[in-house]
PQR file with spaces between the fields and no chain letter, atoms N, CA, C, O and H, PARSE charges and radii, in Angstrom:
ATOM       1  N    MET     1      95.372   76.153  115.362 -0.4000 1.5000
ATOM       2  CA   MET     1      95.403   77.502  114.847 -0.0000 2.0000
ATOM       3  C    MET     1      96.824   77.877  114.436  0.5500 1.7000
ATOM       4  O    MET     1      97.425   78.774  115.027 -0.5500 1.4000
ATOM       5  N    GLU     2      97.358   77.200  113.434 -0.4000 1.5000
ATOM       6  CA   GLU     2      98.692   77.529  112.967 -0.0000 2.0000
ATOM       7  C    GLU     2      98.635   78.028  111.538  0.5500 1.7000
ATOM       8  O    GLU     2      97.701   77.725  110.795 -0.5500 1.4000
ATOM       9  H    GLU     2      96.869   76.471  112.954  0.4000 1.0000
ATOM      10  N    THR     3      99.633   78.789  111.168 -0.4000 1.5000
ATOM      11  CA   THR     3      99.738   79.311  109.824 -0.0000 2.0000
ATOM      12  C    THR     3     100.406   78.271  108.938  0.5500 1.7000
ATOM      13  O    THR     3     100.933   77.284  109.450 -0.5500 1.4000
ATOM      14  H    THR     3     100.391   79.036  111.772  0.4000 1.0000
ATOM      15  N    PRO     4     100.399   78.465  107.609 -0.5600 1.5000
ATOM      16  CA   PRO     4     101.016   77.473  106.718  0.2800 2.0000
ATOM      17  C    PRO     4     102.486   77.187  107.020  0.5500 1.7000
ATOM      18  O    PRO     4     102.955   76.082  106.750 -0.5500 1.4000
ATOM      19  N    ASP     5     103.218   78.141  107.567 -0.4000 1.5000
ATOM      20  CA   ASP     5     104.627   77.908  107.889 -0.0000 2.0000
ATOM      21  C    ASP     5     104.809   77.341  109.294  0.5500 1.7000
ATOM      22  O    ASP     5     105.901   77.403  109.857 -0.5500 1.4000
ATOM      23  H    ASP     5     102.837   79.039  107.787  0.4000 1.0000
ATOM      24  N    ASN     6     103.728   76.784  109.860 -0.4000 1.5000
ATOM      25  CA   ASN     6     103.730   76.131  111.178 -0.0000 2.0000
ATOM      26  C    ASN     6     104.037   77.057  112.338  0.5500 1.7000
ATOM      27  O    ASN     6     104.465   76.600  113.398 -0.5500 1.4000
ATOM      28  H    ASN     6     102.840   76.733  109.402  0.4000 1.0000
ATOM      29  N    LYS     7     103.827   78.341  112.156 -0.4000 1.5000
ATOM      30  CA   LYS     7     103.968   79.270  113.273 -0.0000 2.0000
ATOM      31  C    LYS     7     102.591   79.518  113.864  0.5500 1.7000
ATOM      32  O    LYS     7     101.600   79.529  113.134 -0.5500 1.4000
ATOM      33  H    LYS     7     103.479   78.713  111.296  0.4000 1.0000
ATOM      34  N    PRO     8     102.510   79.720  115.188 -0.5600 1.5000
ATOM      35  CA   PRO     8     101.208   79.994  115.791  0.2800 2.0000
ATOM      36  C    PRO     8     100.590   81.258  115.200  0.5500 1.7000
ATOM      37  O    PRO     8     101.294   82.193  114.816 -0.5500 1.4000
ATOM      38  N    LYS     9      99.287   81.264  115.137 -0.4000 1.5000
ATOM      39  CA   LYS     9      98.565   82.425  114.634 -0.0000 2.0000
ATOM      40  C    LYS     9      98.862   83.630  115.515  0.5500 1.7000
ATOM      41  O    LYS     9      98.893   83.516  116.741 -0.5500 1.4000
ATOM      42  H    LYS     9      98.715   80.505  115.449  0.4000 1.0000
ATOM      43  N    ASN    10      99.077   84.774  114.899 -0.4000 1.5000
ATOM      44  CA   ASN    10      99.419   85.995  115.624 -0.0000 2.0000
ATOM      45  C    ASN    10      98.401   87.082  115.271  0.5500 1.7000
ATOM      46  O    ASN    10      98.687   87.957  114.454 -0.5500 1.4000
ATOM      47  H    ASN    10      99.052   84.867  113.904  0.4000 1.0000
ATOM      48  N    PRO    11      97.208   87.027  115.886 -0.5600 1.5000
ATOM      49  CA   PRO    11      96.178   88.014  115.542  0.2800 2.0000
ATOM      50  C    PRO    11      96.479   89.380  116.133  0.5500 1.7000
ATOM      51  O    PRO    11      97.412   89.546  116.919 -0.5500 1.4000
ATOM      52  N    GLU    12      95.677   90.343  115.743 -0.4000 1.5000
ATOM      53  CA   GLU    12      95.785   91.687  116.309 -0.0000 2.0000
ATOM      54  C    GLU    12      95.291   91.646  117.759  0.5500 1.7000
ATOM      55  O    GLU    12      94.302   90.976  118.061 -0.5500 1.4000
ATOM      56  H    GLU    12      94.920   90.208  115.105  0.4000 1.0000
ATOM      57  N    ALA    13      95.975   92.358  118.650 -0.4000 1.5000
ATOM      58  CA   ALA    13      95.576   92.378  120.054 -0.0000 2.0000
ATOM      59  C    ALA    13      94.442   93.374  120.282  0.5500 1.7000
ATOM      60  O    ALA    13      93.474   93.066  120.978 -0.5500 1.4000
ATOM      61  H    ALA    13      96.778   92.902  118.405  0.4000 1.0000
ATOM      62  N    PHE    14      94.557   94.538  119.711 -0.4000 1.5000
ATOM      63  CA   PHE    14      93.553   95.582  119.850 -0.0000 2.0000
ATOM      64  C    PHE    14      93.137   96.013  118.455  0.5500 1.7000
ATOM      65  O    PHE    14      93.351   97.156  118.052 -0.5500 1.4000
ATOM      66  H    PHE    14      95.343   94.788  119.145  0.4000 1.0000
ATOM      67  N    ALA    15      92.552   95.099  117.738 -0.4000 1.5000
ATOM      68  CA   ALA    15      92.272   95.328  116.319 -0.0000 2.0000
ATOM      69  C    ALA    15      91.202   96.384  116.110  0.5500 1.7000
ATOM      70  O    ALA    15      90.186   96.430  116.804 -0.5500 1.4000
ATOM      71  H    ALA    15      92.378   94.170  118.066  0.4000 1.0000
ATOM      72  N    MET    16      91.465   97.215  115.143 -0.4000 1.5000
ATOM      73  CA   MET    16      90.489   98.173  114.644 -0.0000 2.0000
ATOM      74  C    MET    16      90.372   97.864  113.163  0.5500 1.7000
ATOM      75  O    MET    16      91.351   97.975  112.426 -0.5500 1.4000
ATOM      76  H    MET    16      92.290   97.178  114.579  0.4000 1.0000
ATOM      77  N    GLY    17      89.212   97.488  112.731 -0.4000 1.5000
ATOM      78  CA   GLY    17      89.074   97.067  111.348 -0.0000 2.0000
ATOM      79  C    GLY    17      88.265   98.024  110.516  0.5500 1.7000
ATOM      80  O    GLY    17      87.443   98.787  111.024 -0.5500 1.4000
ATOM      81  H    GLY    17      88.416   97.398  113.329  0.4000 1.0000
ATOM      82  N    PHE    18      88.516   97.967  109.224 -0.4000 1.5000
ATOM      83  CA   PHE    18      87.734   98.736  108.264 -0.0000 2.0000
ATOM      84  C    PHE    18      87.866   98.062  106.908  0.5500 1.7000
ATOM      85  O    PHE    18      88.812   97.312  106.665 -0.5500 1.4000
ATOM      86  H    PHE    18      89.183   97.348  108.811  0.4000 1.0000
ATOM      87  N    ALA    19      86.930   98.328  106.045 -0.4000 1.5000
ATOM      88  CA   ALA    19      86.973   97.762  104.695 -0.0000 2.0000
ATOM      89  C    ALA    19      87.603   98.775  103.759  0.5500 1.7000
ATOM      90  O    ALA    19      87.274   99.961  103.797 -0.5500 1.4000
ATOM      91  H    ALA    19      86.162   98.937  106.242  0.4000 1.0000
ATOM      92  N    ASN    20      88.515   98.298  102.914 -0.4000 1.5000
ATOM      93  CA   ASN    20      89.111   99.209  101.938 -0.0000 2.0000
ATOM      94  C    ASN    20      88.227   99.271  100.693  0.5500 1.7000
ATOM      95  O    ASN    20      87.126   98.720  100.691 -0.5500 1.4000
ATOM      96  H    ASN    20      88.782   97.335  102.884  0.4000 1.0000
ATOM      97  N    ASP    21      88.687   99.921   99.657 -0.4000 1.5000
ATOM      98  CA   ASP    21      87.865  100.126   98.467 -0.0000 2.0000
ATOM      99  C    ASP    21      87.573   98.836   97.698  0.5500 1.7000
ATOM     100  O    ASP    21      86.703   98.830   96.827 -0.5500 1.4000
ATOM     101  H    ASP    21      89.582  100.369   99.659  0.4000 1.0000
ATOM     102  N    THR    22      88.273   97.754   97.996 -0.4000 1.5000
ATOM     103  CA   THR    22      87.988   96.468   97.357 -0.0000 2.0000
ATOM     104  C    THR    22      87.156   95.564   98.262  0.5500 1.7000
ATOM     105  O    THR    22      87.003   94.373   97.993 -0.5500 1.4000
ATOM     106  H    THR    22      88.980   97.759   98.704  0.4000 1.0000
ATOM     107  N    ASN    23      86.627   96.134   99.324 -0.4000 1.5000
ATOM     108  CA   ASN    23      85.797   95.421  100.296 -0.0000 2.0000
ATOM     109  C    ASN    23      86.535   94.304  101.017  0.5500 1.7000
ATOM     110  O    ASN    23      85.910   93.356  101.491 -0.5500 1.4000
ATOM     111  H    ASN    23      86.752   97.102   99.543  0.4000 1.0000
ATOM     112  N    HIS    24      87.842   94.404  101.105 -0.4000 1.5000
ATOM     113  CA   HIS    24      88.616   93.482  101.929 -0.0000 2.0000
ATOM     114  C    HIS    24      88.779   94.103  103.301  0.5500 1.7000
ATOM     115  O    HIS    24      89.107   95.282  103.426 -0.5500 1.4000
ATOM     116  H    HIS    24      88.350   95.174  100.720  0.4000 1.0000
ATOM     117  N    PHE    25      88.550   93.307  104.321 -0.4000 1.5000
ATOM     118  CA   PHE    25      88.667   93.795  105.691 -0.0000 2.0000
ATOM     119  C    PHE    25      90.134   93.919  106.065  0.5500 1.7000
ATOM     120  O    PHE    25      90.910   92.983  105.874 -0.5500 1.4000
ATOM     121  H    PHE    25      88.283   92.348  104.219  0.4000 1.0000
ATOM     122  N    ILE    26      90.508   95.054  106.589 -0.4000 1.5000
ATOM     123  CA   ILE    26      91.890   95.316  106.978 -0.0000 2.0000
ATOM     124  C    ILE    26      91.917   95.599  108.476  0.5500 1.7000
ATOM     125  O    ILE    26      91.085   96.343  108.993 -0.5500 1.4000
ATOM     126  H    ILE    26      89.878   95.815  106.745  0.4000 1.0000
ATOM     127  N    GLN    27      92.879   94.998  109.160 -0.4000 1.5000
ATOM     128  CA   GLN    27      93.040   95.256  110.584 -0.0000 2.0000
ATOM     129  C    GLN    27      94.324   96.036  110.820  0.5500 1.7000
ATOM     130  O    GLN    27      95.345   95.804  110.171 -0.5500 1.4000
ATOM     131  H    GLN    27      93.555   94.393  108.739  0.4000 1.0000
ATOM     132  N    CYS    28      94.249   96.951  111.753 -0.4000 1.5000
ATOM     133  CA   CYS    28      95.420   97.728  112.142 -0.0000 2.0000
ATOM     134  C    CYS    28      95.546   97.626  113.654  0.5500 1.7000
ATOM     135  O    CYS    28      94.541   97.579  114.362 -0.5500 1.4000
ATOM     136  H    CYS    28      93.420   97.138  112.280  0.4000 1.0000
ATOM     137  N    GLY    29      96.744   97.593  114.137 -0.4000 1.5000
ATOM     138  CA   GLY    29      96.926   97.573  115.578 -0.0000 2.0000
ATOM     139  C    GLY    29      98.062   96.679  116.005  0.5500 1.7000
ATOM     140  O    GLY    29      98.691   96.016  115.180 -0.5500 1.4000
ATOM     141  H    GLY    29      97.561   97.631  113.561  0.4000 1.0000
ATOM     142  N    MET    30      98.320   96.662  117.276 -0.4000 1.5000
ATOM     143  CA   MET    30      99.379   95.848  117.864 -0.0000 2.0000
ATOM     144  C    MET    30      99.019   94.376  117.728  0.5500 1.7000
ATOM     145  O    MET    30      97.859   93.996  117.888 -0.5500 1.4000
ATOM     146  H    MET    30      97.809   97.200  117.947  0.4000 1.0000
ATOM     147  N    THR    31     100.014   93.553  117.434 -0.4000 1.5000
ATOM     148  CA   THR    31      99.742   92.115  117.352 -0.0000 2.0000
ATOM     149  C    THR    31      99.703   91.520  118.754  0.5500 1.7000
ATOM     150  O    THR    31     100.218   92.098  119.711 -0.5500 1.4000
ATOM     151  H    THR    31     100.956   93.861  117.304  0.4000 1.0000
ATOM     152  N    LEU    32      99.093   90.375  118.846 -0.4000 1.5000
ATOM     153  CA   LEU    32      99.028   89.687  120.131 -0.0000 2.0000
ATOM     154  C    LEU    32     100.430   89.300  120.598  0.5500 1.7000
ATOM     155  O    LEU    32     100.709   89.311  121.797 -0.5500 1.4000
ATOM     156  H    LEU    32      98.675   89.906  118.069  0.4000 1.0000
ATOM     157  N    ARG    33     101.306   88.960  119.662 -0.4000 1.5000
ATOM     158  CA   ARG    33     102.693   88.617  120.006 -0.0000 2.0000
ATOM     159  C    ARG    33     103.389   89.820  120.644  0.5500 1.7000
ATOM     160  O    ARG    33     104.095   89.669  121.641 -0.5500 1.4000
ATOM     161  H    ARG    33     101.079   88.951  118.689  0.4000 1.0000
ATOM     162  N    ASP    34     103.192   91.014  120.073 -0.4000 1.5000
ATOM     163  CA   ASP    34     103.788   92.221  120.643 -0.0000 2.0000
ATOM     164  C    ASP    34     103.233   92.505  122.037  0.5500 1.7000
ATOM     165  O    ASP    34     103.972   92.902  122.938 -0.5500 1.4000
ATOM     166  H    ASP    34     102.619   91.135  119.263  0.4000 1.0000
ATOM     167  N    TYR    35     101.935   92.300  122.206 -0.4000 1.5000
ATOM     168  CA   TYR    35     101.301   92.535  123.497 -0.0000 2.0000
ATOM     169  C    TYR    35     101.861   91.580  124.558  0.5500 1.7000
ATOM     170  O    TYR    35     102.212   91.993  125.663 -0.5500 1.4000
ATOM     171  H    TYR    35     101.334   91.978  121.474  0.4000 1.0000
ATOM     172  N    PHE    36     101.934   90.285  124.190 -0.4000 1.5000
ATOM     173  CA   PHE    36     102.497   89.308  125.126 -0.0000 2.0000
ATOM     174  C    PHE    36     103.945   89.644  125.465  0.5500 1.7000
ATOM     175  O    PHE    36     104.343   89.555  126.627 -0.5500 1.4000
ATOM     176  H    PHE    36     101.649   89.950  123.292  0.4000 1.0000
ATOM     177  N    ALA    37     104.736   90.029  124.465 -0.4000 1.5000
ATOM     178  CA   ALA    37     106.145   90.360  124.701 -0.0000 2.0000
ATOM     179  C    ALA    37     106.268   91.566  125.617  0.5500 1.7000
ATOM     180  O    ALA    37     107.128   91.592  126.497 -0.5500 1.4000
ATOM     181  H    ALA    37     104.412   90.101  123.521  0.4000 1.0000
ATOM     182  N    ALA    38     105.422   92.558  125.420 -0.4000 1.5000
ATOM     183  CA   ALA    38     105.470   93.752  126.276 -0.0000 2.0000
ATOM     184  C    ALA    38     105.163   93.397  127.726  0.5500 1.7000
ATOM     185  O    ALA    38     105.802   93.904  128.648 -0.5500 1.4000
ATOM     186  H    ALA    38     104.724   92.537  124.705  0.4000 1.0000
ATOM     187  N    LYS    39     104.180   92.523  127.918 -0.4000 1.5000
ATOM     188  CA   LYS    39     103.841   92.103  129.283 -0.0000 2.0000
ATOM     189  C    LYS    39     104.981   91.309  129.920  0.5500 1.7000
ATOM     190  O    LYS    39     105.306   91.510  131.090 -0.5500 1.4000
ATOM     191  H    LYS    39     103.661   92.111  127.169  0.4000 1.0000
ATOM     192  N    ALA    40     105.581   90.413  129.149 -0.4000 1.5000
ATOM     193  CA   ALA    40     106.697   89.616  129.667 -0.0000 2.0000
ATOM     194  C    ALA    40     107.897   90.509  129.964  0.5500 1.7000
ATOM     195  O    ALA    40     108.615   90.288  130.939 -0.5500 1.4000
ATOM     196  H    ALA    40     105.317   90.249  128.198  0.4000 1.0000
ATOM     197  N    MET    41     108.111   91.515  129.123 -0.4000 1.5000
ATOM     198  CA   MET    41     109.272   92.388  129.273 -0.0000 2.0000
ATOM     199  C    MET    41     109.244   93.153  130.599  0.5500 1.7000
ATOM     200  O    MET    41     110.293   93.417  131.186 -0.5500 1.4000
ATOM     201  H    MET    41     107.527   91.694  128.331  0.4000 1.0000
ATOM     202  N    GLN    42     108.068   93.502  131.062 -0.4000 1.5000
ATOM     203  CA   GLN    42     107.962   94.228  132.332 -0.0000 2.0000
ATOM     204  C    GLN    42     108.616   93.440  133.464  0.5500 1.7000
ATOM     205  O    GLN    42     109.398   93.996  134.236 -0.5500 1.4000
ATOM     206  H    GLN    42     107.215   93.288  130.585  0.4000 1.0000
ATOM     207  N    THR    43     108.304   92.164  133.567 -0.4000 1.5000
ATOM     208  CA   THR    43     108.867   91.325  134.618 -0.0000 2.0000
ATOM     209  C    THR    43     110.351   91.085  134.393  0.5500 1.7000
ATOM     210  O    THR    43     111.138   91.107  135.339 -0.5500 1.4000
ATOM     211  H    THR    43     107.669   91.712  132.940  0.4000 1.0000
ATOM     212  N    LEU    44     110.736   90.856  133.134 -0.4000 1.5000
ATOM     213  CA   LEU    44     112.154   90.627  132.836 -0.0000 2.0000
ATOM     214  C    LEU    44     113.004   91.836  133.219  0.5500 1.7000
ATOM     215  O    LEU    44     114.094   91.679  133.769 -0.5500 1.4000
ATOM     216  H    LEU    44     110.096   90.839  132.365  0.4000 1.0000
ATOM     217  N    ILE    45     112.516   93.031  132.934 -0.4000 1.5000
ATOM     218  CA   ILE    45     113.264   94.248  133.277 -0.0000 2.0000
ATOM     219  C    ILE    45     113.374   94.403  134.792  0.5500 1.7000
ATOM     220  O    ILE    45     114.442   94.733  135.308 -0.5500 1.4000
ATOM     221  H    ILE    45     111.631   93.159  132.487  0.4000 1.0000
ATOM     222  N    CYS    46     112.278   94.168  135.499 -0.4000 1.5000
ATOM     223  CA   CYS    46     112.313   94.281  136.966 -0.0000 2.0000
ATOM     224  C    CYS    46     113.302   93.299  137.567  0.5500 1.7000
ATOM     225  O    CYS    46     114.074   93.661  138.454 -0.5500 1.4000
ATOM     226  H    CYS    46     111.411   93.900  135.079  0.4000 1.0000
ATOM     227  N    ASN    47     113.286   92.066  137.096 -0.4000 1.5000
ATOM     228  CA   ASN    47     114.205   91.056  137.620 -0.0000 2.0000
ATOM     229  C    ASN    47     115.645   91.365  137.240  0.5500 1.7000
ATOM     230  O    ASN    47     116.547   91.189  138.059 -0.5500 1.4000
ATOM     231  H    ASN    47     112.658   91.771  136.375  0.4000 1.0000
ATOM     232  N    ALA    48     115.877   91.820  136.017 -0.4000 1.5000
ATOM     233  CA   ALA    48     117.237   92.143  135.576 -0.0000 2.0000
ATOM     234  C    ALA    48     117.792   93.326  136.369  0.5500 1.7000
ATOM     235  O    ALA    48     118.968   93.340  136.732 -0.5500 1.4000
ATOM     236  H    ALA    48     115.144   91.963  135.352  0.4000 1.0000
ATOM     237  N    THR    49     116.955   94.301  136.631 -0.4000 1.5000
ATOM     238  CA   THR    49     117.390   95.469  137.392 -0.0000 2.0000
ATOM     239  C    THR    49     117.751   95.078  138.821  0.5500 1.7000
ATOM     240  O    THR    49     118.718   95.590  139.384 -0.5500 1.4000
ATOM     241  H    THR    49     116.000   94.290  136.336  0.4000 1.0000
ATOM     242  N    SER    50     116.973   94.173  139.404 -0.4000 1.5000
ATOM     243  CA   SER    50     117.223   93.786  140.795 -0.0000 2.0000
ATOM     244  C    SER    50     118.519   92.997  140.948  0.5500 1.7000
ATOM     245  O    SER    50     119.120   93.013  142.023 -0.5500 1.4000
ATOM     246  H    SER    50     116.188   93.756  138.946  0.4000 1.0000
ATOM     247  N    ILE    51     118.964   92.304  139.895 -0.4000 1.5000
ATOM     248  CA   ILE    51     120.233   91.575  140.000 -0.0000 2.0000
ATOM     249  C    ILE    51     121.374   92.306  139.289  0.5500 1.7000
ATOM     250  O    ILE    51     122.494   91.801  139.211 -0.5500 1.4000
ATOM     251  H    ILE    51     118.476   92.291  139.022  0.4000 1.0000
ATOM     252  N    GLY    52     121.074   93.510  138.767 -0.4000 1.5000
ATOM     253  CA   GLY    52     122.118   94.338  138.172 -0.0000 2.0000
ATOM     254  C    GLY    52     122.602   93.886  136.813  0.5500 1.7000
ATOM     255  O    GLY    52     123.727   94.208  136.429 -0.5500 1.4000
ATOM     256  H    GLY    52     120.164   93.920  138.830  0.4000 1.0000
ATOM     257  N    LYS    53     121.800   93.159  136.078 -0.4000 1.5000
ATOM     258  CA   LYS    53     122.205   92.672  134.751 -0.0000 2.0000
ATOM     259  C    LYS    53     121.181   93.088  133.707  0.5500 1.7000
ATOM     260  O    LYS    53     120.508   92.246  133.112 -0.5500 1.4000
ATOM     261  H    LYS    53     120.886   92.897  136.390  0.4000 1.0000
ATOM     262  N    LEU    54     121.070   94.385  133.490 -0.4000 1.5000
ATOM     263  CA   LEU    54     120.114   94.923  132.536 -0.0000 2.0000
ATOM     264  C    LEU    54     120.750   94.967  131.148  0.5500 1.7000
ATOM     265  O    LEU    54     121.641   95.777  130.895 -0.5500 1.4000
ATOM     266  H    LEU    54     121.616   95.069  133.973  0.4000 1.0000
ATOM     267  N    ASN    55     120.295   94.101  130.259 -0.4000 1.5000
ATOM     268  CA   ASN    55     120.789   94.037  128.888 -0.0000 2.0000
ATOM     269  C    ASN    55     119.574   94.068  127.968  0.5500 1.7000
ATOM     270  O    ASN    55     118.838   93.086  127.871 -0.5500 1.4000
ATOM     271  H    ASN    55     119.571   93.443  130.465  0.4000 1.0000
ATOM     272  N    GLY    56     119.366   95.197  127.295 -0.4000 1.5000
ATOM     273  CA   GLY    56     118.166   95.396  126.485 -0.0000 2.0000
ATOM     274  C    GLY    56     117.950   94.354  125.410  0.5500 1.7000
ATOM     275  O    GLY    56     116.825   93.894  125.210 -0.5500 1.4000
ATOM     276  H    GLY    56     119.964   95.994  127.374  0.4000 1.0000
ATOM     277  N    ILE    57     119.007   93.973  124.715 -0.4000 1.5000
ATOM     278  CA   ILE    57     118.854   93.000  123.626 -0.0000 2.0000
ATOM     279  C    ILE    57     118.419   91.653  124.175  0.5500 1.7000
ATOM     280  O    ILE    57     117.491   91.039  123.649 -0.5500 1.4000
ATOM     281  H    ILE    57     119.920   94.346  124.877  0.4000 1.0000
ATOM     282  N    THR    58     119.076   91.192  125.218 -0.4000 1.5000
ATOM     283  CA   THR    58     118.726   89.898  125.810 -0.0000 2.0000
ATOM     284  C    THR    58     117.308   89.921  126.365  0.5500 1.7000
ATOM     285  O    THR    58     116.566   88.950  126.212 -0.5500 1.4000
ATOM     286  H    THR    58     119.830   91.690  125.645  0.4000 1.0000
ATOM     287  N    ILE    59     116.933   91.006  126.998 -0.4000 1.5000
ATOM     288  CA   ILE    59     115.583   91.113  127.556 -0.0000 2.0000
ATOM     289  C    ILE    59     114.548   91.063  126.445  0.5500 1.7000
ATOM     290  O    ILE    59     113.537   90.372  126.574 -0.5500 1.4000
ATOM     291  H    ILE    59     117.535   91.795  127.122  0.4000 1.0000
ATOM     292  N    ALA    60     114.784   91.785  125.359 -0.4000 1.5000
ATOM     293  CA   ALA    60     113.839   91.780  124.237 -0.0000 2.0000
ATOM     294  C    ALA    60     113.734   90.395  123.613  0.5500 1.7000
ATOM     295  O    ALA    60     112.636   89.934  123.303 -0.5500 1.4000
ATOM     296  H    ALA    60     115.605   92.346  125.255  0.4000 1.0000
ATOM     297  N    GLN    61     114.861   89.734  123.430 -0.4000 1.5000
ATOM     298  CA   GLN    61     114.838   88.376  122.862 -0.0000 2.0000
ATOM     299  C    GLN    61     114.063   87.427  123.763  0.5500 1.7000
ATOM     300  O    GLN    61     113.251   86.635  123.284 -0.5500 1.4000
ATOM     301  H    GLN    61     115.753   90.109  123.681  0.4000 1.0000
ATOM     302  N    ASN    62     114.308   87.505  125.058 -0.4000 1.5000
ATOM     303  CA   ASN    62     113.601   86.637  126.003 -0.0000 2.0000
ATOM     304  C    ASN    62     112.110   86.944  126.046  0.5500 1.7000
ATOM     305  O    ASN    62     111.286   86.039  126.183 -0.5500 1.4000
ATOM     306  H    ASN    62     114.967   88.148  125.448  0.4000 1.0000
ATOM     307  N    ALA    63     111.769   88.219  125.928 -0.4000 1.5000
ATOM     308  CA   ALA    63     110.354   88.607  125.939 -0.0000 2.0000
ATOM     309  C    ALA    63     109.633   88.018  124.730  0.5500 1.7000
ATOM     310  O    ALA    63     108.519   87.510  124.859 -0.5500 1.4000
ATOM     311  H    ALA    63     112.438   88.953  125.817  0.4000 1.0000
ATOM     312  N    TYR    64     110.260   88.084  123.559 -0.4000 1.5000
ATOM     313  CA   TYR    64     109.620   87.517  122.366 -0.0000 2.0000
ATOM     314  C    TYR    64     109.627   85.988  122.388  0.5500 1.7000
ATOM     315  O    TYR    64     108.719   85.364  121.840 -0.5500 1.4000
ATOM     316  H    TYR    64     111.165   88.497  123.454  0.4000 1.0000
ATOM     317  N    ASN    65     110.626   85.384  123.005 -0.4000 1.5000
ATOM     318  CA   ASN    65     110.602   83.922  123.181 -0.0000 2.0000
ATOM     319  C    ASN    65     109.415   83.521  124.052  0.5500 1.7000
ATOM     320  O    ASN    65     108.726   82.540  123.773 -0.5500 1.4000
ATOM     321  H    ASN    65     111.364   85.892  123.449  0.4000 1.0000
ATOM     322  N    MET    66     109.190   84.293  125.106 -0.4000 1.5000
ATOM     323  CA   MET    66     108.055   84.023  125.989 -0.0000 2.0000
ATOM     324  C    MET    66     106.740   84.236  125.237  0.5500 1.7000
ATOM     325  O    MET    66     105.808   83.445  125.379 -0.5500 1.4000
ATOM     326  H    MET    66     109.750   85.090  125.332  0.4000 1.0000
ATOM     327  N    ALA    67     106.664   85.293  124.444 -0.4000 1.5000
ATOM     328  CA   ALA    67     105.455   85.562  123.662 -0.0000 2.0000
ATOM     329  C    ALA    67     105.179   84.431  122.679  0.5500 1.7000
ATOM     330  O    ALA    67     104.032   84.014  122.515 -0.5500 1.4000
ATOM     331  H    ALA    67     107.421   85.936  124.329  0.4000 1.0000
ATOM     332  N    ASP    68     106.220   83.935  122.027 -0.4000 1.5000
ATOM     333  CA   ASP    68     106.048   82.817  121.095 -0.0000 2.0000
ATOM     334  C    ASP    68     105.535   81.581  121.812  0.5500 1.7000
ATOM     335  O    ASP    68     104.696   80.853  121.283 -0.5500 1.4000
ATOM     336  H    ASP    68     107.152   84.273  122.160  0.4000 1.0000
ATOM     337  N    ALA    69     106.039   81.344  123.014 -0.4000 1.5000
ATOM     338  CA   ALA    69     105.575   80.204  123.801 -0.0000 2.0000
ATOM     339  C    ALA    69     104.106   80.376  124.187  0.5500 1.7000
ATOM     340  O    ALA    69     103.337   79.415  124.168 -0.5500 1.4000
ATOM     341  H    ALA    69     106.721   81.936  123.444  0.4000 1.0000
ATOM     342  N    MET    70     103.725   81.595  124.535 -0.4000 1.5000
ATOM     343  CA   MET    70     102.325   81.840  124.897 -0.0000 2.0000
ATOM     344  C    MET    70     101.404   81.658  123.687  0.5500 1.7000
ATOM     345  O    MET    70     100.308   81.114  123.822 -0.5500 1.4000
ATOM     346  H    MET    70     104.350   82.375  124.551  0.4000 1.0000
ATOM     347  N    LEU    71     101.842   82.111  122.507 -0.4000 1.5000
ATOM     348  CA   LEU    71     101.035   81.908  121.297 -0.0000 2.0000
ATOM     349  C    LEU    71     100.903   80.420  120.974  0.5500 1.7000
ATOM     350  O    LEU    71      99.829   79.954  120.593 -0.5500 1.4000
ATOM     351  H    LEU    71     102.732   82.553  122.398  0.4000 1.0000
ATOM     352  N    ALA    72     101.982   79.690  121.127 -0.4000 1.5000
ATOM     353  CA   ALA    72     101.943   78.248  120.849 -0.0000 2.0000
ATOM     354  C    ALA    72     100.986   77.549  121.811  0.5500 1.7000
ATOM     355  O    ALA    72     100.203   76.693  121.400 -0.5500 1.4000
ATOM     356  H    ALA    72     102.855   80.068  121.436  0.4000 1.0000
ATOM     357  N    GLU    73     101.050   77.911  123.076 -0.4000 1.5000
ATOM     358  CA   GLU    73     100.174   77.302  124.077 -0.0000 2.0000
ATOM     359  C    GLU    73      98.721   77.686  123.816  0.5500 1.7000
ATOM     360  O    GLU    73      97.817   76.870  123.993 -0.5500 1.4000
ATOM     361  H    GLU    73     101.687   78.607  123.410  0.4000 1.0000
ATOM     362  N    ARG    74      98.505   78.907  123.401 -0.4000 1.5000
ATOM     363  CA   ARG    74      97.169   79.410  123.107 -0.0000 2.0000
ATOM     364  C    ARG    74      96.513   78.666  121.948  0.5500 1.7000
ATOM     365  O    ARG    74      95.291   78.529  121.907 -0.5500 1.4000
ATOM     366  H    ARG    74      99.240   79.570  123.256  0.4000 1.0000
ATOM     367  N    SER    75      97.320   78.187  121.011 -0.4000 1.5000
ATOM     368  CA   SER    75      96.770   77.523  119.831 -0.0000 2.0000
ATOM     369  C    SER    75      96.396   76.063  120.073  0.5500 1.7000
ATOM     370  O    SER    75      95.817   75.417  119.200 -0.5500 1.4000
ATOM     371  H    SER    75      98.313   78.298  121.044  0.4000 1.0000
ATOM     372  N    LYS    76      96.721   75.547  121.245 -0.4000 1.5000
ATOM     373  CA   LYS    76      96.363   74.158  121.569 -0.0000 2.0000
ATOM     374  C    LYS    76      94.860   74.083  121.879  0.5500 1.7000
ATOM     375  O    LYS    76      94.273   75.038  122.387 -0.5500 1.4000
ATOM     376  H    LYS    76      97.191   76.072  121.955  0.4000 1.0000
ATOM     377  N    PRO    77      94.255   72.946  121.569 -0.5600 1.5000
ATOM     378  CA   PRO    77      92.810   72.806  121.845  0.2800 2.0000
ATOM     379  C    PRO    77      92.499   72.768  123.326  0.5500 1.7000
ATOM     380  O    PRO    77      91.334   72.655  123.710 -0.5500 1.4000
């Protein structure tokens, strides 16, 4: 389940779909990558706070790295 640029597929996490006037299905909502990153960020923030090294940029980067890893693992058979 990879895209043409070899990145894991990133579907909508809480998709709400509707058809537009050309009958193409459109999805709106948070992506699965964003959802995974948000979940990972909770733990990263708690751990960073407990050791006194709270850095928002680093935490966000690490959260999205974790999300990318989860998407890659999810795409395996």
